[in-house]
Every structure is written in structure tokens, then in C-alpha cells.
C-alpha positions as CSV (number, residue, x, y, z in Angstrom):
1,M,-5.0,-13.4,1.4
2,V,-3.9,-11.8,4.3
3,H,-1.5,-13.4,6.8
4,G,-0.1,-12.0,10.2
5,L,0.0,-8.4,9.5
6,Y,0.7,-8.7,5.9
7,T,-1.2,-9.1,2.6
8,Y,-0.3,-11.8,0.3
9,R,-0.9,-12.1,-3.4
10,S,-0.6,-15.8,-3.0
11,S,-0.5,-18.5,-0.4
12,P,1.7,-17.0,2.4
13,P,5.5,-18.6,2.6
14,A,6.1,-21.9,4.0
15,K,8.1,-22.6,7.0
16,I,10.9,-20.2,7.0
17,H,13.7,-21.6,9.6
18,K,16.0,-18.9,11.2
19,Q,19.2,-20.7,9.4
20,D,17.7,-19.8,6.4
21,I,17.6,-16.0,6.7
22,G,20.5,-15.0,8.7
23,P,19.8,-12.4,11.5
24,L,16.5,-10.7,11.3
25,N,17.9,-7.0,11.7
26,T,20.6,-7.2,8.9
27,R,22.0,-3.3,8.2
28,D,23.9,-5.0,5.4
29,P,22.1,-3.7,1.9
30,Q,24.3,-6.0,0.2
31,A,22.7,-8.7,2.0
32,L,19.7,-7.9,1.8
33,I,19.8,-7.5,-1.9
34,E,21.5,-10.7,-2.3
35,K,18.5,-12.1,-0.6
36,L,16.0,-10.5,-3.0
37,M,18.0,-11.6,-5.6
38,S,17.5,-15.2,-4.2
39,L,13.7,-14.9,-4.4
40,P,11.3,-16.0,-7.1
41,P,9.4,-13.3,-9.1
42,E,6.3,-13.7,-7.0
43,R,8.1,-13.5,-3.9
44,M,10.2,-10.0,-4.7
45,A,6.7,-8.4,-5.8
46,E,5.3,-9.2,-2.2
47,V,8.7,-7.7,-1.1
48,E,7.9,-4.7,-3.2
49,D,4.4,-4.4,-2.3
50,F,5.7,-4.3,1.4
51,V,8.2,-1.8,0.7
52,D,5.4,0.6,-1.1
53,F,3.0,-0.2,2.4
54,L,5.9,1.1,4.2
55,R,6.7,4.2,2.3
56,A,3.0,5.4,2.3
57,R,3.0,4.6,6.0
58,E,5.5,7.0,6.7
59,E,4.6,9.4,4.3
60,E,1.4,9.6,6.5
61,A,3.1,10.0,9.3
62,R,5.1,12.6,8.0
63,D,2.1,14.3,6.9
64,A,0.0,14.2,9.7
65,A,3.1,15.6,12.2
66,A,3.2,18.1,9.8
67,A,-0.4,19.1,9.6
68,R,-0.4,19.0,13.4
69,L,3.0,21.6,13.5
70,G,0.9,23.6,11.0
71,E,-2.1,23.8,13.8
72,A,0.1,24.5,16.5
73,M,1.4,27.4,14.8
74,R,-1.6,28.9,13.7
75,K,-2.6,29.1,16.9
76,L,0.3,30.2,18.6
77,A,0.3,33.4,15.9
78,A,-3.3,33.9,17.1
79,L,-1.9,34.6,20.8
80,D,-0.2,37.1,19.4
81,F,2.2,37.1,22.6
82,P,5.8,38.7,21.9
83,P,8.7,36.5,20.7
84,M,10.5,35.1,23.9
85,S,14.3,36.1,24.2
86,E,16.8,33.2,24.7
87,D,17.3,33.8,28.3
88,E,13.4,33.2,28.7
89,V,13.5,30.3,26.4
90,Q,16.2,28.3,28.4
91,A,14.5,29.5,31.8
92,E,11.3,27.7,30.3
93,V,13.5,24.5,29.0
94,D,15.5,24.4,32.5
95,A,11.8,24.7,34.1
96,A,10.2,21.5,32.1
97,R,13.1,19.5,32.6
98,R,13.1,20.4,36.4
99,E,9.9,19.4,36.4
100,R,10.1,16.0,34.5
101,R,13.1,14.9,36.6
102,E,10.9,15.6,39.6
103,R,7.9,13.7,38.2
104,L,10.0,10.7,37.1
105,G,12.2,10.6,40.8
106,A,8.9,10.2,42.4
107,A,7.6,7.5,40.4
108,R,10.7,5.5,40.9
109,R,10.2,5.9,44.9
């Protein structure tokens, strides 16, 4: 069953009250483990499915970024330009930062 952004094996969870789950942005792994341990097995399975989904999404994003980087490197190599010196790289960085500041400054006016 699909509910919101998640697919559930069974029906969506009953209404959840904020006081039942505590802070939503918890960074305490032990608190998360305790919450997981308090779930019934079928809900644990849903959480496991969601974690697998998140991992797959991260892997897909990383693979896509690596493919884009590889393609950019191939295109750069095909140009056959000589390598830039540190000073040339720094000058390019400074120019890009200057252009960005000017563009952002113009947008704020």
C-alpha cells in the first residue's frame, strides 16, 4: 500500500502523536535503536525496507555523479590543453568568486 512517499507492506501506521515519537531530528543512535526495538516486527520490516530504499537512492546518486565526473574528465582530456599552474588556477578561482559576488550583489539591489 502506498501512503505519502512510502510504500507499506500493510496498512499505514495509526495516527502518530508528536509526544509518542519525541524530537524528529534526533542524532542519538541509541535513542533510534530504542525506538526501533519498541516496534512490532511488521513495522521493523517497514523501517528496514525504507533504510534499504535510502541506501539505494544514495548509491544511485553517487554512481550518477561519478559518471558525470568521468564524462567531464574525458571531455577535458580530449581538449588537450596543457595543465594549469597553481597561480593560473588561483586566478580562475578568484575571477569566479568575483563574478559570483557581483552577480549576487546585483540580485540584492
